[in-house]
C-alpha positions as CSV (number, residue, x, y, z in Angstrom):
1,X,-167.4,-7.4,76.7
2,X,-168.3,-11.1,75.3
3,X,-167.0,-13.9,77.3
4,X,-166.7,-16.5,74.4
5,X,-166.1,-16.1,70.8
6,X,-166.5,-18.2,67.6
7,X,-163.2,-20.0,66.3
8,X,-162.1,-17.4,64.0
9,X,-160.8,-19.7,61.1
10,X,-163.9,-21.9,61.3
11,X,-166.4,-19.0,61.2
12,X,-164.8,-17.2,58.4
13,X,-164.6,-20.5,56.4
14,X,-168.2,-21.0,57.1
15,X,-169.1,-17.4,55.8
16,X,-166.8,-17.3,52.9
17,X,-165.1,-20.6,52.3
18,X,-164.1,-19.6,48.5
19,X,-162.9,-16.2,49.3
20,X,-159.2,-15.4,48.7
21,X,-157.7,-14.8,52.2
22,X,-153.9,-14.9,51.5
23,X,-151.9,-14.4,48.2
24,X,-148.4,-15.4,49.4
25,X,-145.7,-13.9,47.1
26,X,-142.9,-15.7,48.9
27,X,-144.3,-19.1,48.2
28,X,-146.3,-18.2,45.2
29,X,-149.5,-19.9,46.8
30,X,-153.0,-18.7,47.2
31,X,-155.0,-19.6,50.2
32,X,-158.8,-19.3,50.5
33,X,-160.5,-19.1,53.9
34,X,-161.6,-22.5,53.4
35,X,-158.1,-23.6,52.9
36,X,-156.8,-21.7,55.9
37,X,-159.2,-23.4,58.1
38,X,-158.5,-26.9,57.0
39,X,-154.7,-26.5,57.4
40,X,-155.3,-25.0,60.9
41,X,-157.3,-28.0,61.6
42,X,-154.5,-30.3,60.5
43,X,-151.8,-28.5,62.5
44,X,-154.1,-28.5,65.5
45,X,-154.3,-32.2,65.3
46,X,-150.5,-32.5,65.0
47,X,-150.3,-30.4,68.0
48,X,-152.4,-32.9,69.7
49,X,-150.4,-35.9,68.5
50,X,-147.2,-34.2,69.7
51,X,-148.4,-34.1,73.4
52,X,-149.0,-30.2,73.2
53,X,-151.9,-29.1,75.3
54,X,-153.9,-25.8,76.3
55,X,-151.5,-23.5,78.1
56,X,-148.3,-24.8,76.5
57,X,-146.2,-22.4,74.6
58,X,-144.8,-23.0,71.0
59,X,-142.3,-20.5,69.8
60,X,-142.0,-19.5,65.9
61,X,-139.2,-18.1,64.1
62,X,-140.0,-17.1,60.5
63,X,-140.5,-14.3,57.9
64,X,-143.8,-13.4,56.7
65,X,-145.9,-16.4,55.2
66,X,-149.5,-17.6,55.2
67,X,-148.2,-20.8,57.5
68,X,-147.7,-18.3,60.4
69,X,-151.5,-17.4,60.4
70,X,-152.5,-21.0,59.9
71,X,-150.5,-21.9,62.9
72,X,-151.9,-18.9,64.8
73,X,-155.4,-20.0,64.3
74,X,-154.3,-23.6,65.2
75,X,-153.3,-22.4,68.4
76,X,-156.6,-20.8,68.8
77,X,-158.3,-23.9,68.4
78,X,-156.2,-25.9,70.8
79,X,-155.6,-23.3,73.5
80,X,-151.8,-23.3,72.9
81,X,-149.9,-19.9,73.0
82,X,-148.0,-19.1,69.9
83,X,-144.8,-17.2,70.6
84,X,-143.3,-15.2,67.6
85,X,-139.5,-14.6,67.9
86,X,-137.6,-11.8,66.4
87,X,-135.5,-13.3,63.8
88,X,-133.0,-10.1,63.9
89,X,-131.8,-11.2,67.4
90,X,-129.0,-13.5,67.9
91,X,-129.4,-17.0,69.3
92,X,-127.9,-15.9,72.8
93,X,-130.7,-13.2,73.1
94,X,-133.4,-15.4,71.7
95,X,-132.6,-18.1,74.5
96,X,-133.1,-15.3,77.2
97,X,-136.2,-14.6,75.8
98,X,-137.3,-18.1,75.6
99,X,-136.5,-18.5,79.4
100,X,-139.3,-16.1,80.3
101,X,-141.9,-18.5,78.7
102,X,-140.5,-21.8,78.7
103,X,-141.9,-23.2,75.3
104,X,-142.5,-26.7,74.4
105,X,-141.4,-26.5,70.9
106,X,-139.7,-24.2,68.2
107,X,-141.3,-23.7,64.7
108,X,-139.0,-22.1,62.1
109,X,-138.7,-21.7,58.3
110,X,-135.7,-22.8,56.1
111,X,-134.2,-19.3,56.2
112,X,-133.7,-19.6,60.0
113,X,-132.7,-23.3,60.4
114,X,-129.2,-22.4,61.7
115,X,-130.6,-19.6,64.0
116,X,-133.1,-22.2,65.3
117,X,-130.4,-24.7,65.8
118,X,-128.5,-22.2,67.8
119,X,-131.5,-21.5,70.1
120,X,-132.3,-25.2,70.5
121,X,-128.5,-25.8,71.7
122,X,-128.9,-23.1,74.4
123,X,-132.4,-24.0,75.2
124,X,-133.1,-27.7,74.4
125,X,-136.6,-28.1,72.7
126,X,-137.9,-30.0,69.6
127,X,-137.7,-28.3,66.2
128,X,-140.3,-28.4,63.6
129,X,-139.8,-27.0,59.9
130,X,-142.4,-25.0,58.2
131,X,-141.3,-26.4,54.9
132,X,-141.0,-29.9,56.0
133,X,-142.8,-31.0,59.1
134,X,-145.6,-28.4,59.0
135,X,-146.2,-28.8,55.3
136,X,-146.6,-32.5,55.9
137,X,-149.1,-31.9,58.7
138,X,-151.0,-29.5,56.4
139,X,-151.2,-32.1,53.8
140,X,-153.0,-34.7,55.9
141,X,-156.7,-34.6,56.5
142,X,-157.9,-33.9,60.0
143,X,-161.1,-33.9,61.8
144,X,-162.9,-30.4,61.6
145,X,-162.9,-28.4,64.7
146,X,-165.7,-25.8,65.2
147,X,-166.7,-24.2,68.5
148,X,-166.3,-21.0,70.5
149,X,-163.2,-20.3,72.6
150,X,-162.7,-18.3,75.7
151,X,-162.5,-14.7,74.8
152,X,-160.1,-13.8,77.4
153,X,-157.7,-16.9,77.2
154,X,-154.3,-16.3,76.1
155,X,-153.9,-16.9,72.4
156,X,-150.3,-15.7,71.6
157,X,-147.5,-13.8,73.2
158,X,-145.8,-10.8,71.8
159,X,-142.6,-9.4,73.3
160,X,-141.8,-5.9,74.0
161,X,-138.9,-4.4,72.6
162,X,-136.6,-4.6,75.6
163,X,-134.9,-1.5,75.3
164,X,-134.7,-1.1,79.1
165,X,-134.1,-4.6,80.2
166,X,-135.3,-8.2,79.5
167,X,-138.4,-8.0,77.1
168,X,-141.7,-8.9,78.7
169,X,-144.4,-11.2,76.9
170,X,-147.4,-9.3,76.5
171,X,-150.5,-11.4,76.5
172,X,-152.9,-11.2,73.5
173,X,-156.3,-12.6,73.6
174,X,-159.3,-13.3,71.1
175,X,-161.3,-10.6,72.8
176,X,-158.4,-8.1,72.0
177,X,-158.3,-9.2,68.4
178,X,-162.0,-8.6,67.9
179,X,-162.0,-5.3,69.6
180,X,-158.9,-4.1,67.5
181,X,-160.9,-5.2,64.3
182,X,-163.9,-3.1,65.5
183,X,-161.7,0.0,66.1
184,X,-159.7,-0.4,62.7
185,X,-162.9,-1.3,60.7
186,X,-164.7,2.0,62.2
187,X,-161.6,4.1,61.7
188,X,-160.8,3.0,58.2
189,X,-164.2,1.9,56.9
190,X,-162.7,-1.5,56.1
191,X,-164.8,-4.2,54.5
192,X,-164.5,-7.6,52.7
193,X,-163.9,-5.7,49.6
194,X,-160.5,-4.4,50.9
195,X,-157.2,-5.7,49.9
196,X,-153.9,-5.0,51.8
197,X,-150.2,-5.9,51.8
198,X,-148.5,-7.5,54.9
199,X,-144.8,-7.0,55.2
200,X,-144.3,-5.8,58.8
201,X,-142.6,-8.3,60.7
202,X,-144.7,-10.9,62.4
203,X,-143.2,-10.9,65.7
204,X,-144.6,-7.3,66.1
205,X,-148.2,-6.5,66.6
206,X,-148.3,-4.3,63.5
207,X,-147.3,-7.5,61.3
208,X,-150.4,-9.3,62.7
209,X,-152.9,-6.7,63.4
210,X,-152.2,-3.9,60.9
211,X,-154.2,-4.8,59.1
212,X,-153.8,-8.6,58.3
213,X,-155.9,-10.2,61.4
214,X,-158.8,-7.6,61.2
215,X,-159.0,-7.8,57.5
216,X,-159.0,-11.5,57.7
217,X,-162.0,-11.4,60.2
218,X,-163.9,-9.2,57.8
219,X,-163.4,-11.5,54.9
220,X,-160.7,-9.2,52.9
221,X,-157.5,-10.2,51.3
222,X,-153.9,-9.7,52.1
223,X,-151.1,-10.0,49.9
224,X,-148.0,-11.3,52.0
225,X,-144.2,-10.5,51.3
226,X,-141.6,-12.2,53.2
227,X,-140.6,-8.8,54.5
228,X,-140.3,-5.1,53.7
229,X,-138.9,-4.3,50.3
230,X,-139.6,-0.8,49.1
231,X,-139.5,-1.9,45.3
232,X,-141.6,-4.9,45.8
233,X,-144.2,-2.8,47.9
234,X,-144.0,0.2,45.4
235,X,-144.6,-2.2,42.6
236,X,-147.8,-3.9,44.4
237,X,-149.5,-0.4,45.4
238,X,-148.8,0.6,41.8
239,X,-151.0,-2.0,40.5
240,X,-154.1,-0.4,42.0
241,X,-155.1,-3.6,43.7
242,X,-154.5,-2.3,47.3
243,X,-157.2,-0.5,49.0
244,X,-156.1,-0.2,52.7
245,X,-152.2,0.2,53.6
246,X,-150.4,0.7,56.8
247,X,-146.7,1.8,57.5
248,X,-144.6,3.2,60.0
249,X,-142.9,6.6,59.4
250,X,-139.7,4.7,58.0
251,X,-141.9,2.9,55.4
252,X,-143.5,6.2,54.2
253,X,-140.0,7.7,54.2
254,X,-138.4,4.8,52.1
255,X,-141.4,5.0,49.6
256,X,-141.1,8.6,49.2
257,X,-137.6,8.3,47.6
258,X,-138.8,5.6,45.2
259,X,-139.4,6.7,41.5
260,X,-142.5,4.5,41.3
261,X,-144.1,6.7,44.0
262,X,-145.6,8.9,41.1
263,X,-147.4,6.0,39.5
264,X,-149.3,5.0,42.5
265,X,-152.9,6.0,42.5
266,X,-152.8,7.1,46.2
267,X,-156.3,8.9,46.0
268,X,-157.6,5.2,46.1
269,X,-155.8,4.0,49.1
270,X,-156.6,4.5,52.7
271,X,-153.3,5.1,54.5
272,X,-152.6,4.7,58.1
273,X,-149.3,5.4,60.0
274,X,-148.2,4.3,63.7
275,X,-145.1,3.7,65.6
276,X,-144.5,7.4,65.8
277,X,-146.3,10.4,64.2
278,X,-145.5,10.9,60.5
279,X,-143.5,14.2,60.2
280,X,-145.5,17.0,58.8
281,X,-143.3,17.2,55.6
282,X,-144.2,13.6,54.7
283,X,-147.9,14.2,55.2
284,X,-147.6,17.1,52.8
285,X,-145.6,15.0,50.6
286,X,-148.2,12.2,50.3
287,X,-151.1,14.8,50.4
288,X,-149.9,16.2,47.4
289,X,-150.0,13.1,45.6
290,X,-153.6,12.5,46.8
291,X,-153.0,10.4,49.9
292,X,-154.3,11.3,53.2
293,X,-152.1,9.3,55.8
294,X,-153.8,9.1,58.9
295,X,-151.6,9.1,62.1
296,X,-152.5,6.8,64.8
297,X,-151.4,5.5,68.1
298,X,-151.5,2.3,70.0
299,X,-149.2,-0.3,71.9
300,X,-148.7,-4.0,71.8
301,X,-150.5,-3.8,75.1
302,X,-153.5,-2.5,73.3
303,X,-154.0,-4.9,70.6
304,X,-153.0,-2.4,69.2
305,X,-155.4,0.2,67.9
306,X,-156.4,3.1,70.2
307,X,-156.3,6.2,68.0
308,X,-156.5,6.7,64.3
309,X,-157.0,10.3,62.7
310,X,-160.0,10.9,60.7
311,X,-159.6,11.6,57.1
312,X,-161.6,15.0,57.0
313,X,-159.3,16.6,59.7
314,X,-155.8,15.0,58.7
315,X,-154.6,18.0,56.9
316,X,-156.2,20.5,59.6
317,X,-154.9,18.7,62.7
318,X,-151.5,17.9,61.7
319,X,-149.7,16.1,64.3
320,X,-152.9,14.7,66.1
321,X,-153.6,11.0,66.4
322,X,-157.3,11.9,66.3
323,X,-159.7,10.5,68.8
324,X,-160.0,7.3,70.8
325,X,-161.7,4.7,68.7
326,X,-165.0,2.8,69.3
327,X,-164.1,0.2,72.0
328,X,-161.4,2.1,73.9
329,X,-161.6,4.6,76.7
330,X,-158.9,7.2,77.3
331,X,-158.1,9.7,80.0
332,X,-155.1,12.0,80.5
333,X,-154.0,11.9,84.2
334,X,-154.7,15.1,86.0
335,X,-157.1,16.3,83.2
336,X,-160.8,16.3,84.1
337,X,-163.2,14.7,81.8
338,X,-162.9,15.6,78.1
339,X,-161.3,19.1,79.3
340,X,-158.4,20.3,77.1
341,X,-155.1,19.6,78.9
342,X,-152.1,17.6,79.0
343,X,-151.1,14.4,81.0
344,X,-150.3,10.7,80.8
345,X,-152.3,8.9,78.5
346,X,-154.3,6.0,80.1
347,X,-156.5,3.3,78.6
348,X,-159.1,1.0,79.5
349,X,-161.3,-1.2,77.3
350,X,-161.6,-4.8,75.7
351,X,-158.6,-4.2,73.4
352,X,-156.3,-4.0,76.6
353,X,-154.2,-6.9,77.7
354,X,-154.6,-8.6,80.8
355,X,-151.1,-8.2,81.5
356,X,-147.6,-9.8,81.1
357,X,-147.2,-13.8,81.0
358,X,-145.7,-15.1,84.4
359,X,-144.8,-11.6,85.4
360,X,-147.3,-10.3,88.2
361,X,-144.9,-7.4,89.2
362,X,-144.7,-6.0,85.7
363,X,-148.5,-6.4,85.3
364,X,-149.1,-4.5,88.7
365,X,-146.8,-1.7,87.7
366,X,-148.5,-1.3,84.3
367,X,-151.9,-0.4,85.8
368,X,-153.3,2.2,88.0
369,X,-155.1,1.3,91.2
370,X,-158.5,1.5,89.5
371,X,-157.6,-0.5,86.6
372,X,-156.3,1.7,83.7
373,X,-153.3,1.0,81.6
374,X,-150.4,3.3,81.9
375,X,-148.9,4.0,78.5
376,X,-146.0,6.1,79.6
377,X,-146.8,8.7,77.0
378,X,-147.6,12.4,77.6
379,X,-150.9,13.4,75.6
380,X,-152.4,16.6,74.9
381,X,-156.0,17.2,74.1
382,X,-157.3,20.2,72.4
383,X,-160.6,22.0,72.6
384,X,-162.1,20.1,70.0
385,X,-161.2,16.8,71.5
386,X,-158.2,15.7,69.2
387,X,-155.3,14.1,71.0
388,X,-151.7,14.8,70.3
389,X,-149.0,12.6,71.6
390,X,-146.4,15.0,73.1
391,X,-143.7,12.5,73.8
392,X,-142.5,9.3,76.0
393,X,-142.4,10.5,79.6
394,X,-139.0,8.6,79.7
395,X,-137.6,10.7,76.8
396,X,-138.2,14.0,78.2
397,X,-135.2,15.7,79.6
398,X,-134.6,18.8,81.9
399,X,-132.2,21.6,80.7
400,X,-131.4,24.5,83.1
401,X,-134.5,23.5,85.0
402,X,-136.7,23.5,81.9
403,X,-138.5,20.5,80.6
404,X,-137.8,19.5,77.0
405,X,-139.7,17.0,74.8
406,X,-137.5,15.8,72.1
407,X,-140.6,15.2,69.7
408,X,-141.2,18.9,69.7
409,X,-137.4,19.5,68.7
410,X,-137.7,16.8,66.2
411,X,-140.7,18.3,64.5
412,X,-138.8,21.6,63.9
413,X,-135.9,19.8,62.6
414,X,-137.9,17.7,60.3
415,X,-139.3,20.6,58.7
416,X,-136.0,21.7,57.4
417,X,-135.8,21.1,53.6
418,X,-132.4,19.3,53.9
419,X,-133.3,16.9,56.6
420,X,-135.2,13.5,56.0
421,X,-135.6,12.6,59.5
422,X,-134.2,13.8,63.0
423,X,-133.9,12.0,66.4
424,X,-133.2,14.0,69.5
425,X,-132.1,12.7,72.9
426,X,-131.0,14.3,76.2
427,X,-127.3,14.0,77.2
428,X,-125.4,15.0,80.2
429,X,-124.1,18.4,80.5
430,X,-121.9,20.1,83.2
431,X,-123.5,23.4,83.1
432,X,-127.1,22.7,82.2
433,X,-127.5,19.1,83.5
434,X,-128.8,17.9,80.4
435,X,-128.9,19.4,76.6
436,X,-130.1,17.9,73.3
437,X,-128.3,15.8,71.0
438,X,-129.8,15.7,67.5
439,X,-129.0,12.8,65.0
440,X,-129.7,13.7,61.4
441,X,-130.5,11.9,58.2
442,X,-130.2,14.2,55.3
443,X,-132.1,14.0,52.0
444,X,-130.3,12.6,49.2
445,X,-127.8,15.2,47.7
446,X,-128.4,17.7,50.3
447,X,-126.0,19.4,52.8
448,X,-126.3,21.5,55.9
449,X,-124.1,23.5,58.0
450,X,-124.4,23.1,61.7
451,X,-124.4,27.0,62.5
452,X,-127.2,27.7,60.0
453,X,-129.3,24.7,61.3
454,X,-129.1,25.9,64.9
455,X,-130.1,29.4,63.8
456,X,-133.1,27.9,62.2
457,X,-134.0,26.3,65.4
458,X,-133.5,29.3,67.4
459,X,-136.1,31.1,65.2
460,X,-138.6,28.5,66.1
461,X,-137.7,27.1,69.6
462,X,-136.8,28.6,72.9
463,X,-133.0,28.5,73.2
464,X,-132.8,25.9,75.8
465,X,-134.6,23.6,73.6
466,X,-132.0,24.0,70.5
467,X,-129.8,20.9,70.4
468,X,-126.3,21.7,71.6
469,X,-124.8,18.7,69.7
470,X,-125.5,17.6,66.1
471,X,-124.4,14.7,64.1
472,X,-125.2,13.6,60.5
473,X,-125.5,10.0,60.3
474,X,-126.3,7.4,57.6
475,X,-128.8,5.4,59.4
476,X,-130.8,5.4,62.7
477,X,-130.9,2.3,65.0
478,X,-134.6,1.2,65.0
479,X,-136.9,-1.3,66.5
480,X,-138.8,-3.7,64.5
481,X,-141.8,-1.3,64.6
482,X,-139.5,1.3,63.0
483,X,-139.1,3.4,66.1
484,X,-135.8,5.0,66.7
485,X,-133.8,3.1,69.6
486,X,-133.2,6.2,71.7
487,X,-130.8,4.5,74.2
488,X,-128.6,3.4,71.3
489,X,-128.4,7.2,70.3
490,X,-127.3,7.9,73.9
491,X,-124.5,5.4,73.5
492,X,-123.6,6.8,70.2
493,X,-123.1,10.1,71.8
494,X,-121.0,8.9,74.6
495,X,-118.6,7.0,72.2
496,X,-118.1,10.2,70.3
């Protein structure tokens, strides 16, 4: 694909300088595209004055706010790599993460001053406050910067969830962002007239790219909330101002329990879902209220958008993530061409990362010998070309010699009227090698008897797939993207 692309902030400001880019609810500030570009130029100039140069890394620790995106565009102008940090992690963990990228500075908001100080004590580096230093930089005039940038130059780094070890820093490039914008726009019919709401954490690809950055590139508007709050999000949706909405299943689950749900004009909102498939009961729940929630699939390593279901088939091919979008090639390992079948999902295209920062070994392991990204997910393609994500390869377990995919069991459990959400893992068993352990969130006011639930499962699953262990819990451990942390569930089972 293209080797050079325009400076995103400068080009957008040239095309629609007075258009509203961000309405920041946390700071009660509106930013036009012209404002954003002027501020990004000022931050870029301040980076120069601080001695930061192309290839340096700058970490940032903050809740969602417009200044994050301003800093992101400043980094594109200078070639500095922005490294968003997970503010849910303690200082000792963040210091371990920072050791993998060796940043030259740490930016932070007022809410994380103490945490930033703890990190700086462990990893000495200069601190800059968003409300103080960065606000001062933005208030100064700076020479305009306009020009193109290398499409494959590292722009920012996003860390993997690290459930199996030290997180890896996934390189993100301008080319990946443009490819993601094309994939998203094609799938959702996104235009400059669209409005969305930003609340997913900015240290995760969804917070940046679903849909805020692609919508910015197209000239649309985003309302920014500091973080997810079901009351605030429900209220914004009820205004009728939002036309594009993206959430992970836990978000849709939380919204489904809000009384405001009935006041939202869902038929006017194009809804996407990722991180994990939205369970069929929730798909039906929102469909009854006029919403077609489109399941999708992607990864931090893919920018992230790869699949998104098409609206016409959303209620026909329930559970499918649709077809691969415009700029991504997909193959299923061991399955010929476009034939139906099942195999590991492997990807290629301009939206795929060049690799992991300063980690040649992990990069090599992530790709096949002929250059396709290994996702680690098993996919199934039906006769019509629609793809279903069966499960993570590493989550599959073997019980009595038979393969069990937890996602299949979870779908059955989630269909029970008393269950809000189920998560299943394989745990050791002396007789069968491994068996299923189910962790269950119940719907408000509902109860369930374990024997009756197992009978429900036996009517719908082979006996070896029925969980031997079942536990009702108040909450499930999750990643920033809302995915259930399965290793934590295994530890919970071990601890009784």
